[in-house]
N, C-alpha and C positions, 0 to 999 in steps of 0.2 A: 078186204084188208087182211085176213088170215092167209089167203092166197099169197099176197105180198109180202107176209111174213114167211112165208116156207120159201119163197124164190130168194128171199135175202139170206136164209139158211143153207140152202143150196150153193149160193154163191160163195158165201164164206169158206163150206168145204172145198169148192172149186179152186178158190184162190190159195187155200193153204197148201193143196195138192199141186198147185203151181209154183209154189215157193222153192222147191229143191231144183227145179230147173234155171237154166241160164235165160236171160233175156231174149236171145233168139228162140230157144226151145218153148217159152212161154207162148210166144207169137205163132209159131209154128202149130200148136195145139190149137190155139185160137183160130186161125186159118182153115185148119181141116176139119175141127169138130162143131158143129153147129149149136151144139148146147152151151158150148163156153161163149157164144155170142149174145149173150143177154144183158139187157139194162143193169141187172143186180150184179153180175161179175164187173161190169164196167165201172159201176159205182163204188164196189169194194175194192177193187184193185185201184183206182185214184185215191181213194179215202185213205188207203193204207200208207200213202205217201206221207202223211201227216205225222203217224207214228215213226217214221225214217228220218223226216228231213232234219232234226235237231241232232241226229247221230252220223248220218251219211246221205248227203245230198246227192250223190249220185245214184246209188240205188233207190231213195225216194223218188228221183226223177224217170227211172225205169218204170216204176210202178205207176206213177202219173201218166205217163206216155202209153203205158199197156193199157191204161184204162180208155184213153182215146183212141187206141187200137182196135179195141173191142167196141166201143161205141159206134165206129164208122161203120158196124155191121150190122146194128140194132134196127129192128122193124117194128111197126111202120115207120116212114118218114118223119113225121112229127115227132116221134118219141126219140128216133134216132138223133135229131137237132137238139132235143132238149138235154138228152145225156151227151152228146159232144159238147154242149156250153158247159154243163157241170164239170166235167173231167177236164176240159181245157181250163177252167179255174183254178183246178189243183194243180196243173202243170204251171200256171201264172205263180201260184203260193210258192212252187218249189224254187223257182227263180228268185222270186223276193227275199226269201230266206238265204239264199247263194248271194245275196246284193246285188243281182243282176236287174236293176230296177226298170231300166227303160225296156228291157226284153219282157219283163212281168206286166207292164203296162199295156205294152200290146197284145201280149196273150189274153189280158183280163179283158181287153175291149173286144176282141174275137169271141171270149166265151160269153159275155153279154150278147154279142148279135145272135150267136147260135141259139141261147136260151131263148131270146125273145122271140126268134123265128119257129121255135118248136112248140110241141103240146106235151101236156102231160094229164091226160083225161081223167086218170085214177088217183092224181094226187100223190103219187110215190115218192117224190122229192121234196127236200125240204126247202120251202120258198124262199127263205131268208138265207140259206147257204152261202150263195154266190154274193149276195150282199155283204155279208160277213168278211168273205175272203178279200172283197175289194176294198173295204174298210180298212184292213190290215195294211194292204198295199198303199192307199192314201196315206194313212198315218206314217209309213216309212219314208213316203215321198215328200213328206213334211207339209202335208195338208190336212190338219186334224180337224178343220171345220167341217171339209167334204167327208172325212171319215165318220164325224159324228153325225152328219146327216143321214149317213146309209146306215149306221147301226140304229137310228131313230126309226128308219123304214123298215127295217129287219125285225126290231123289236116285238110287232105285233104278229108278224108272219111265223117265226122262227119256231123251230122244234128244239132248239139248244138255247134255251133262254138265258141259262147262268152263264154260257159262254159268251152270248151278247152282252149281258150286264158288266162281265168283267172287262171286255174290251171298251165299253163306254166309260169305265172307271179310268182305264189306262189312257183313253183320249181326252178325258177332261183334264188329267195332268198334263198332257202335251199341250193343252191350251192355257196352262198355268193356272187352272182351277182345282189348285191342290186339295184345299178342304172339301169341295164337291167329290174329288175325286176318293179321298180317303172315308169319305161316309159311304159313297156307292161300294168301294171295294170291302168295306168291314162288313157291310150288310150282305155281299156277295158271299163272304168267307164263312158266314153262318150257315149257308145253303150247300155247302161242298163237304162231303165225306172223304176223309184223307186217304182212308183205305181203301174205298172204291173208286175213287178218282185222283190218284196221288199227283198227276201230271197237273191238272187242273188245280189243285190245292196249292202246289208248287208255284204255278203263275201268278194265283192271288196274291200269295205271300211276297213273291218278289216284287210285284207291281204295287204293293203297299209299303214294303221297304223303300221303294224308289220315291214314292209320294212323300213318304216322312223326310228323306233326305232334303229334298226341295223345300221343307216347313223348317228344318233346321232343327228336327227331331231326331237326334241322331243316335241316342241312346235306345230309343225304340227301333229304330231301324237296325242298330247292330244286333239287337235280340232277335230281331225276325231273320236277320242274314244266317245267322247261325243255324236256324231252322230250315232256311231254305238250303244251304250249303250241304248238309247233312242228306235233305231229301233228293238235291239234283245228283249228288255221288250216288245214291240208291239206285235212281232212276236210269244213271248212265248215260245222261243227255250233255254231250262235251260241249255244245254251244252254251248251255245254262251256265255250266262250271265258269267258263270264260268270262260271262257277263256278270257273273258273281264276282269275279277277281276286279272287274271293272267297277263295281257297287263299292267293294271293299277299298279300293283306291278313293273313291269318292269321300267316304265315311273317313278314312285316316287323314285325307287333305282337310276335311272341315275339323278335324280335332287337331290341326297343328303336327300331325306327324307326317312329315314331309318326305322322308326316307322312305318310309313304308309306302306311302300313297305311291310314289314313282316306282317304287318295284311292283306294285300291283297294275298301276295303268300300265306300264312299259309290256309287263308279262300279258294282259289282255289284247293289247294292240298286237304284239308277236303272234299270239293265240289266233286273233282272227284274221291276221295277214296269211297264217298257214291255211287258215280254213277258205281263202279266198273273198273274204267278206269286206271288200273294199271300202264300202260305206260305214262299217262299224270301226274299221281302222281308222278312216279319218276323224271320227267322232271321238275315239278314244286319245288319239294324238293330240287333237285339240286339248283334250284336258290336259294332257302332258306338257303342251306349250304354255298354257295358263298357270301350271304349277311351276315352270321354270321361272317365269315372270316372279311368282312370290318367292322363289328360292335365290332371286339376285342372279340371274343365268338369261338376262333377255337374248344375247346374241344366238344362244340354243333356241330360243322360243322363236325368233325371227325364221330360222333355219326351217323349223317346223312348218311355221306360217307358209312360206313360199312353197313348199313341197305340195301342201294341203291345197292352195290356192290353184296350182297347176291341176291337181285333180278334180276339184269343183268347177273350174272353166272349162272343162273337158266335158262335164255332163250338164246336160240342158234341163235337168231336175233339179238343180241345186242352186239357182241364182241366188236366192236369200242367203245362204251359207257363204257363198262366195263374197257377197255385200258385207256380211259381217265380219269375214276373214280380213277383208280389206281395211275396214274400220280398225279392227283388232292391231292390224299391221301399222296403220297410222298412229295410233295409241303408243306402240312400241317405239315409234321411229321419235315420236315427241317425248317419251320417257328418256329414250337414250340422250337426246339433245338438251334436255334440261338437266340430265346428270352431267353432261360435260361441260355446261355453262355453271352449274356448281362448283366443279374440280377446277376451273380456272379462275372462280372468285377467291378459291382458298389460299 
């Protein structure tokens, strides 16, 4: 194991040396220099994408794909396949964060196939990591039960226990088990050192804040959100800042602050659109549509729903959302008809 730690240390130095080059330059170095064709550098490169993905998905993809490029040159074959599987999982993760869920699902399937065909006789890789990445994808695909199953498989295997526990908490919230989610997330928070792991601390606080919102505990949610907002700004995670705007809108809506809620939700939707996160745009705009109904603007709500239906129907992964929107559309039409009847009776 000491040897593996040294290999990882060398790989980190190599990755840092590659950072000043263009993507094309990095690949040229890897192609020409056998010492840059190791499983450790493939892992370090692909793993680096996680640090970048909330700031710059293009750069994140460059590093994830570089990991795959290096993995293609790893020997022996069994280790090459296992390394390819892991790195392909990071590529799938970048696609997921970027909102390309169908592409991510295809990449994840390929990653799992490569991983299963490969071998890792020395146990250098985290056996729970790919399961954890796939669980995040299943959540984004609206399959929380499948995500939870993957996390339960990963829990006894993982070398990242706190990460898996955090994801279990957010997945329980997706299943509507908010009290259980709060319990898991609160316990997880006690195990996180904010200074040592600021990003993880931020994820825990944000997830807990969201769960509190669902339970109607908006005062606690607002207090936590102030902490999260400052932390996200310090970390420079643009996507987190936009998602905080979304959560601020939800809290303002619950407090009856309709104007503030509309401004925050519209700003979040616009930011997601600028980032190309079409799925996040759709969810944020649905919140805007429901707020329009509350503000007695049903015509605007219907316009948004028609646009969202076109989006969801074009995606094979979102049939449930499309059905929900159709029901919402029927409710809007019924509401409009009832309003018309009332007006005629006056």
